[in-house]
C-alpha positions in Angstrom: 112.9 63.5 152.2 113.8 60.9 149.5 111.2 58.5 150.9 108.5 61.0 151.5 105.6 61.8 149.1 106.2 64.5 146.5 103.9 66.9 148.3 105.9 66.7 151.5 108.9 67.9 149.6 107.0 70.7 148.0 105.6 71.8 151.4 109.1 71.8 152.9 110.8 73.7 150.0 108.1 76.4 149.5 108.9 78.3 152.6 112.6 78.2 151.7 111.8 79.7 148.3 110.1 82.6 150.1 113.0 83.0 152.4 115.3 83.2 149.3 113.1 85.9 147.9 113.3 87.8 151.2 117.1 87.6 151.3 117.2 88.9 147.7 115.0 91.8 148.6 117.1 92.7 151.7 120.3 92.5 149.7 118.9 94.6 146.9 117.5 97.3 149.2 120.7 97.3 151.3 122.7 98.2 148.2 120.0 100.6 147.0 120.2 102.4 150.3 124.0 102.8 150.0 123.8 103.8 146.4 120.9 106.1 147.1 119.1 104.7 144.1 116.9 101.7 143.4 118.3 101.9 139.8 121.8 100.9 140.9 121.2 97.5 139.4 121.1 99.0 135.8 124.5 100.7 136.1 126.1 98.9 139.0 129.8 99.2 139.9 131.7 96.1 141.0 131.5 97.2 144.7 127.7 97.1 144.5 127.7 93.7 143.0 130.0 92.5 145.7 127.8 94.1 148.3 124.7 92.4 146.8 126.5 89.0 147.0 127.9 89.7 150.4 124.6 90.6 152.0 123.0 87.4 150.6 125.9 85.2 151.8 126.0 86.7 155.3 122.2 86.3 155.8 122.4 82.8 154.4 125.1 81.8 156.8 123.1 83.2 159.7 119.9 81.5 158.7 121.5 78.2 157.9 123.3 78.2 161.3 120.0 78.9 163.1 118.0 76.4 161.0 120.5 73.5 161.5 121.2 74.6 165.1 118.8 76.0 167.6 115.7 76.0 165.4 116.3 72.3 164.4 114.4 72.8 161.1 116.7 70.4 159.2 120.2 68.9 159.1 122.7 68.3 156.4 123.4 64.8 155.2 127.0 63.5 155.5 127.5 64.0 151.8 126.9 67.8 152.0 130.3 69.6 152.2 130.2 72.3 154.9 132.3 75.3 155.8 134.7 74.4 158.6 134.0 77.3 161.0 130.2 77.9 160.6 129.1 74.4 159.5 127.1 76.0 156.7 126.5 73.9 153.6 128.6 74.8 150.6 125.6 74.6 148.2 123.6 77.4 149.9 126.7 79.6 149.9 127.3 78.8 146.2 123.7 79.7 145.4 124.3 83.2 146.8 127.6 83.6 145.0 126.1 82.6 141.6 122.5 83.9 141.7 123.0 87.7 142.4 125.3 88.3 139.4 122.9 86.3 137.2 120.0 88.3 138.6 121.8 91.6 137.8 122.5 90.3 134.3 118.8 89.3 133.7 117.5 92.6 135.0 119.9 94.6 132.8 118.9 92.5 129.8 115.2 93.2 130.4 115.4 96.8 131.3 118.0 98.2 128.9 
């Protein structure tokens, strides 16, 4: 992608953004179902935060494995560190470890 026009990069990354939104929603509603409240995010306990992160990480690992494997949507460059067993890139995993707690913090900040 470094040698492609800007619009090609935008067109390639936009679907990934919607996929990330979908993962966030699935993770949120999974925890909400277990907590039996969509307001869990306001007064979450550590187990809910871990669940929110875990759902996102598991879905990401599955989607990355499919996208870089059978679907052949992309491949990692040699400079991307990957997990030894799954071959998933470290940065997509790091995203789902970092963003859910930040999301909870921002939501609490806005709603309380």
